[in-house]
C-alpha positions as CSV (number, residue, x, y, z in Angstrom):
1,M,12.1,-21.5,67.6
2,T,9.4,-22.9,69.8
3,T,9.9,-25.6,72.3
4,A,8.3,-29.0,71.5
5,E,5.1,-29.5,73.4
6,T,4.5,-32.5,75.6
7,L,0.8,-33.2,75.3
8,P,-0.8,-33.5,78.7
9,A,-3.9,-35.5,79.3
10,Q,-6.9,-33.4,78.8
11,A,-8.3,-31.6,81.9
12,A,-8.3,-34.0,84.8
13,V,-11.9,-34.3,85.8
14,P,-13.1,-36.6,88.6
15,N,-15.0,-39.5,87.3
16,G,-17.2,-41.4,89.6
17,N,-17.4,-44.5,87.4
18,A,-15.3,-47.6,88.1
19,G,-14.0,-47.4,84.6
20,P,-15.1,-48.7,81.1
21,N,-16.3,-52.2,81.1
22,I,-18.1,-54.2,78.4
23,N,-20.9,-56.5,79.4
24,R,-20.8,-59.2,76.8
25,G,-24.5,-59.9,77.3
26,Y,-25.4,-56.8,75.4
27,T,-24.4,-56.3,71.7
28,D,-25.8,-54.1,69.0
29,D,-27.3,-57.1,67.2
30,D,-29.2,-58.7,70.1
31,D,-32.5,-56.9,69.9
32,P,-33.9,-54.1,67.7
33,N,-35.7,-52.8,70.8
34,L,-32.4,-51.8,72.5
35,L,-32.2,-48.1,73.2
36,H,-29.2,-47.6,71.0
37,R,-31.1,-49.1,68.0
38,Q,-34.2,-47.1,68.8
39,L,-32.2,-43.9,68.8
40,L,-30.7,-44.6,65.4
41,V,-34.2,-45.2,63.9
42,A,-35.7,-42.2,65.7
43,V,-33.2,-39.6,64.3
44,A,-32.8,-41.0,60.8
45,A,-35.0,-38.4,59.2
46,E,-33.5,-35.5,61.2
47,H,-30.0,-36.7,60.5
48,H,-30.7,-36.5,56.7
49,K,-32.2,-33.0,57.1
50,I,-29.2,-31.6,58.9
51,H,-27.0,-32.5,56.0
52,G,-28.6,-29.6,54.1
53,A,-27.7,-26.9,56.6
54,S,-26.0,-24.1,54.7
55,V,-22.9,-24.0,57.0
56,L,-22.2,-27.6,56.4
57,T,-22.8,-27.3,52.6
58,A,-20.3,-24.4,52.5
59,L,-17.7,-26.4,54.5
60,Q,-18.3,-29.5,52.3
61,Q,-17.6,-27.4,49.2
62,A,-14.5,-25.9,50.8
63,K,-16.1,-22.4,50.6
64,L,-16.6,-21.8,54.4
65,P,-14.2,-18.9,55.4
66,L,-12.0,-19.5,58.4
67,V,-13.7,-16.7,60.3
68,H,-17.0,-18.5,60.0
69,F,-15.5,-21.8,61.2
70,V,-14.2,-19.9,64.2
71,M,-17.8,-18.7,64.7
72,Y,-19.0,-22.3,64.5
73,L,-16.5,-23.3,67.3
74,A,-17.7,-20.5,69.4
75,T,-21.3,-21.6,68.8
76,L,-20.4,-25.1,70.1
77,A,-19.2,-23.6,73.4
78,H,-22.9,-22.5,73.9
79,I,-23.8,-26.2,73.8
80,Y,-21.0,-28.0,75.6
81,A,-20.8,-25.6,78.6
82,P,-24.4,-26.2,79.7
83,L,-24.3,-29.9,78.6
84,E,-21.3,-30.6,80.8
85,Q,-22.7,-28.6,83.7
86,A,-26.1,-30.4,83.4
87,L,-24.5,-33.9,83.2
88,A,-22.3,-33.3,86.2
89,K,-25.3,-32.2,88.3
90,A,-27.6,-35.0,87.1
91,A,-24.9,-37.6,87.6
92,A,-24.4,-36.5,91.2
93,D,-28.2,-36.3,91.8
94,H,-29.1,-39.5,90.0
95,P,-26.0,-41.8,90.0
96,D,-28.1,-44.8,89.1
97,V,-29.2,-43.2,85.8
98,L,-26.9,-40.5,84.5
99,G,-23.9,-41.6,86.6
100,Q,-23.5,-44.7,84.5
101,I,-22.8,-42.8,81.3
102,H,-21.0,-39.8,82.8
103,F,-17.4,-39.9,81.7
104,P,-16.1,-36.3,82.1
105,R,-12.4,-37.2,82.0
106,E,-12.8,-39.0,78.7
107,L,-15.4,-36.9,77.0
108,N,-15.7,-33.3,78.2
109,R,-15.1,-31.0,75.2
110,L,-15.3,-27.5,76.6
111,P,-11.7,-27.1,77.7
112,A,-10.5,-28.2,74.2
113,L,-13.0,-25.8,72.5
114,R,-11.6,-22.9,74.5
115,T,-8.1,-23.9,73.6
116,D,-9.0,-23.9,69.9
117,L,-10.7,-20.5,70.2
118,A,-7.7,-19.1,72.0
119,Y,-5.4,-20.2,69.2
120,F,-7.6,-18.4,66.6
121,V,-8.5,-15.2,68.5
122,G,-6.3,-15.0,71.7
123,D,-7.2,-15.9,75.3
124,A,-8.5,-12.4,76.1
125,N,-11.0,-12.5,73.2
126,V,-12.6,-16.0,73.6
127,D,-15.6,-14.9,75.6
128,A,-16.4,-12.0,73.3
129,W,-16.4,-14.3,70.3
130,I,-18.7,-16.8,72.1
131,A,-21.1,-13.9,72.9
132,L,-21.0,-12.8,69.3
133,V,-22.8,-16.0,68.2
134,A,-25.5,-16.3,70.8
135,T,-28.8,-17.1,69.1
136,P,-32.3,-18.0,70.1
137,A,-31.5,-21.7,69.3
138,T,-28.4,-21.7,71.6
139,A,-30.4,-20.1,74.4
140,E,-33.3,-22.6,74.0
141,W,-30.8,-25.5,74.0
142,R,-29.0,-24.3,77.0
143,D,-32.2,-23.8,79.0
144,R,-33.5,-27.2,78.0
145,M,-30.4,-29.1,79.2
146,L,-30.2,-27.1,82.5
147,S,-33.9,-27.7,83.1
148,L,-33.4,-31.5,82.6
149,A,-30.6,-31.5,85.1
150,G,-32.9,-30.1,87.7
151,A,-35.6,-32.6,87.2
152,A,-36.1,-35.7,89.4
153,E,-36.5,-39.0,87.7
154,V,-39.5,-41.0,89.0
155,K,-40.8,-44.4,87.7
156,D,-44.1,-46.1,88.1
157,G,-43.7,-49.5,86.7
158,D,-43.0,-49.0,83.0
159,Q,-44.5,-45.5,83.1
160,C,-42.1,-42.6,83.4
161,A,-43.8,-40.0,85.5
162,A,-40.9,-37.6,85.9
163,H,-42.5,-34.6,84.2
164,A,-45.8,-33.8,86.0
165,A,-44.9,-30.1,85.6
166,E,-43.8,-28.5,82.3
167,E,-40.4,-27.5,83.7
168,H,-39.6,-31.1,84.8
169,H,-38.9,-33.3,81.8
170,G,-36.9,-36.1,83.5
171,A,-33.1,-36.2,83.9
172,H,-33.0,-39.4,81.9
173,R,-33.6,-37.3,78.8
174,L,-30.1,-35.9,79.1
175,M,-28.9,-39.3,77.9
176,A,-30.1,-38.3,74.4
177,H,-27.9,-35.2,74.4
178,S,-24.9,-37.0,75.8
179,Y,-25.2,-39.9,73.4
180,T,-25.8,-37.9,70.2
181,R,-23.1,-35.4,70.9
182,Y,-20.2,-37.4,72.3
183,L,-20.5,-40.6,70.3
184,G,-20.6,-38.7,67.1
185,D,-17.7,-36.5,68.1
186,L,-15.7,-39.6,69.1
187,S,-16.5,-41.5,65.8
188,G,-15.6,-38.7,63.4
189,G,-12.9,-36.8,65.4
190,Q,-9.8,-38.1,63.7
191,I,-11.1,-37.8,60.2
192,L,-12.4,-34.3,60.8
193,Q,-9.3,-33.1,62.5
194,S,-7.0,-33.9,59.5
195,R,-9.5,-32.7,56.9
196,I,-10.1,-29.4,58.5
197,A,-6.4,-28.9,59.1
198,K,-5.8,-29.4,55.4
199,L,-8.6,-27.1,54.4
200,Y,-7.4,-24.2,56.5
201,Q,-3.7,-25.1,56.4
202,L,-3.5,-25.3,60.1
203,P,0.0,-25.9,61.5
204,K,1.0,-28.9,63.5
205,V,1.7,-28.7,67.2
206,D,5.4,-29.4,67.8
207,T,5.1,-32.4,70.0
208,T,7.8,-34.4,71.7
209,D,6.4,-37.7,70.5
210,G,5.9,-36.5,66.9
211,S,2.1,-37.2,66.9
212,D,-0.1,-35.6,64.3
213,V,-1.8,-32.9,66.4
214,Y,-2.9,-29.6,64.8
215,H,-3.6,-26.2,66.2
216,G,-7.2,-25.1,66.2
217,V,-8.8,-28.6,66.0
218,R,-8.1,-30.1,69.5
219,F,-11.9,-30.3,70.0
220,Y,-11.7,-33.5,67.9
221,E,-9.0,-35.1,70.0
222,F,-9.9,-37.6,72.8
223,R,-6.5,-38.2,74.4
224,N,-8.1,-39.9,77.4
225,V,-9.8,-42.5,75.3
226,A,-7.1,-45.0,74.5
227,D,-9.3,-47.3,72.4
228,P,-12.3,-45.4,70.8
229,K,-13.8,-48.6,69.4
230,Y,-13.8,-50.3,72.8
231,F,-15.1,-47.2,74.5
232,K,-18.0,-46.7,72.0
233,T,-19.0,-50.3,72.4
234,M,-19.0,-50.0,76.2
235,Y,-21.0,-46.8,76.1
236,R,-23.7,-48.2,73.8
237,Q,-24.0,-51.3,75.9
238,T,-24.4,-49.3,79.1
239,L,-27.0,-47.2,77.3
240,N,-28.9,-50.3,76.3
241,R,-28.8,-51.7,79.8
242,M,-30.1,-48.4,81.2
243,G,-32.9,-48.4,78.6
244,D,-34.0,-51.8,79.8
245,E,-34.0,-50.7,83.4
246,L,-36.0,-47.5,82.6
247,G,-38.7,-49.2,80.6
248,D,-40.6,-48.6,77.4
249,A,-42.1,-45.2,78.2
250,C,-38.7,-43.7,79.3
251,R,-37.0,-45.1,76.2
252,K,-39.5,-43.4,74.0
253,E,-38.9,-40.1,75.8
254,V,-35.1,-40.4,75.3
255,C,-35.7,-41.0,71.6
256,D,-38.1,-38.0,71.4
257,E,-35.4,-35.9,73.1
258,A,-32.8,-37.0,70.6
259,K,-35.1,-35.8,67.8
260,Y,-35.6,-32.5,69.6
261,S,-31.8,-32.1,69.9
262,F,-31.4,-32.6,66.2
263,D,-34.0,-29.9,65.5
264,L,-32.3,-27.5,67.9
265,N,-29.0,-28.2,66.1
266,Y,-30.5,-27.5,62.7
267,R,-32.0,-24.2,63.9
268,M,-28.7,-23.3,65.5
269,L,-26.8,-23.8,62.3
270,E,-29.2,-21.9,60.2
271,Q,-29.2,-19.0,62.7
272,L,-25.4,-19.0,62.6
273,A,-25.5,-18.8,58.8
274,D,-27.7,-15.8,59.1
275,L,-25.3,-14.2,61.5
276,A,-22.4,-14.9,59.2
277,K,-24.2,-13.3,56.2
278,A,-24.9,-10.1,58.1
279,L,-21.4,-10.0,59.8
280,D,-20.0,-6.5,59.6
281,A,-17.7,-6.5,62.7
282,V,-16.0,-9.0,65.0
283,P,-14.6,-8.6,68.4
284,S,-10.9,-9.0,67.3
285,P,-8.8,-10.0,64.4
286,L,-7.9,-13.6,63.8
287,I,-4.5,-14.5,65.1
288,A,-4.0,-18.2,64.1
289,D,-0.2,-18.1,63.9
290,G,1.0,-20.2,61.0
291,V,-2.1,-19.9,58.9
292,P,-1.6,-18.0,55.6
293,E,-2.9,-14.5,55.7
294,E,-5.0,-15.0,52.5
295,I,-6.9,-17.7,54.3
296,K,-7.5,-15.6,57.4
297,Q,-8.8,-12.7,55.4
298,V,-11.3,-14.5,53.3
299,G,-14.8,-13.5,54.4
300,F,-13.4,-11.3,57.2
301,P,-15.4,-8.1,57.7
302,A,-13.7,-5.1,56.0
303,P,-12.9,-2.2,58.3
304,T,-15.2,0.8,58.1
305,P,-13.7,3.3,55.6
306,T,-13.1,6.9,56.6
307,P,-15.5,9.5,55.0
308,A,-12.8,10.6,52.5
309,V,-12.1,7.0,51.4
310,A,-15.8,6.3,51.1
311,A,-16.4,9.4,49.0
312,A,-13.5,8.6,46.7
313,A,-14.8,5.1,46.2
314,A,-18.2,6.4,45.3
315,E,-16.9,8.6,42.5
316,P,-17.4,6.9,39.0
317,T,-14.3,6.5,36.9
318,A,-14.0,6.2,33.1
319,A,-12.3,2.9,33.4
320,A,-15.0,1.4,35.6
321,T,-16.4,-1.8,34.2
322,T,-18.8,-4.4,35.4
323,V,-17.0,-7.6,36.4
324,P,-19.2,-10.7,37.2
325,E,-18.8,-11.9,40.8
326,R,-16.9,-15.1,41.1
327,T,-16.8,-17.4,44.1
328,L,-13.4,-19.1,44.5
329,P,-12.6,-21.8,47.0
330,L,-11.1,-20.7,50.3
331,G,-7.5,-19.6,50.0
332,H,-7.5,-19.6,46.2
333,P,-4.8,-17.2,44.9
334,S,-5.6,-14.3,42.7
335,V,-6.4,-15.4,39.1
336,S,-4.4,-12.4,37.9
337,D,-1.2,-14.1,39.0
338,P,-0.2,-16.7,36.2
339,H,2.5,-18.2,38.4
340,A,0.4,-18.7,41.6
341,K,-0.2,-22.3,42.7
342,C,-3.5,-23.2,44.2
343,P,-3.0,-24.2,47.8
344,L,-6.1,-26.5,47.7
345,R,-4.8,-28.8,44.9
346,A,-3.9,-31.5,47.4
347,L,-7.4,-31.5,48.9
348,P,-9.5,-34.3,47.3
349,M,-12.5,-32.0,46.7
350,V,-14.8,-34.8,45.5
351,D,-13.6,-37.5,47.7
352,P,-16.7,-39.0,49.3
353,N,-14.8,-39.4,52.5
354,V,-14.4,-35.7,52.7
355,S,-18.1,-35.2,52.1
356,A,-19.1,-37.8,54.7
357,S,-16.8,-36.5,57.4
358,L,-17.4,-32.8,57.0
359,M,-21.2,-33.3,56.9
360,A,-20.9,-34.6,60.4
361,L,-19.4,-31.4,61.7
362,G,-22.9,-29.9,62.2
363,F,-23.7,-32.1,65.1
364,G,-20.9,-34.5,65.6
365,F,-23.3,-37.2,64.5
366,L,-20.8,-39.1,62.3
367,G,-21.3,-41.9,64.8
368,F,-24.7,-42.5,63.3
369,A,-23.4,-42.7,59.8
370,L,-20.3,-44.7,60.5
371,G,-21.2,-46.5,63.8
372,K,-21.3,-49.9,62.3
373,A,-18.2,-49.5,60.2
374,L,-16.1,-48.2,63.1
375,K,-17.3,-50.7,65.8
């Protein structure tokens, strides 16, 4: 019997802002040239492209093994660690620019990611799983954000001259990474949390207040954001005001950076898929207490057989027959058991809400698809 857990606020992080505040002079309908509007237009094509990423397709079809979902979470750690490091430095160095949209207490995701990974693989193995999924795309993304944090932002009228040297791109470009990641995560978090929990049969956390919190998907919880709709409106309006202050040239650079971040994400997902296909060993077994063993074992690399076992398996038998390979949904029981019940019957496999929400997993960009509906 476990003791009910009292959910603390997520990691207390100093926040230099006075607190969320909505300037009623800025709304999403005022002007199509507002930075928020320009970002939506700029990434429209990239947003459509990322829907075709193979990892997302497998998840949408309920065919992504749990071990691959854990690899996906580990991949996100490669993004959020440098993003949150870069934002903290840039906000301190340029409080008039990045400081206005830096909300670490409300938005930082890395502590929750590591909590999820610890549930799946154990505290001692988290770093090894993160190292497992390092790819050229994650390295390029990391280097890009850290480079931006070290750049000084310089303005010359409406001309943004922050990048005279190749390594200095302008810290204002970090706004694109912050906006596209966090606003999407915040918009789709509650939907994704419940859908993924059902897919992998994740157990609930035994909380003192009876709230619906699941192990393994705390990444999608924003406990320090009391009113997500209010917070997103405040964030967008602050972004729009900053865009006006920076000028046309800098706004274009922020939009270009957003497109670049989508491209990095697409490449990251495809490289992750390649890793998953070639996976023959992992740092540790999945722990994931409370998850059925058949779900944990789907797609998990088989142990290397001993020479004797391998030789026996190679010998032909008279009863050997060719059986066509069949792909069953994650966690589906053996078809040889006539009394087995499919654990996925309760999942609305063709529900368009499932499709829309799980598609967003690739970059947390559900905010782009549902932003108007969830305002």
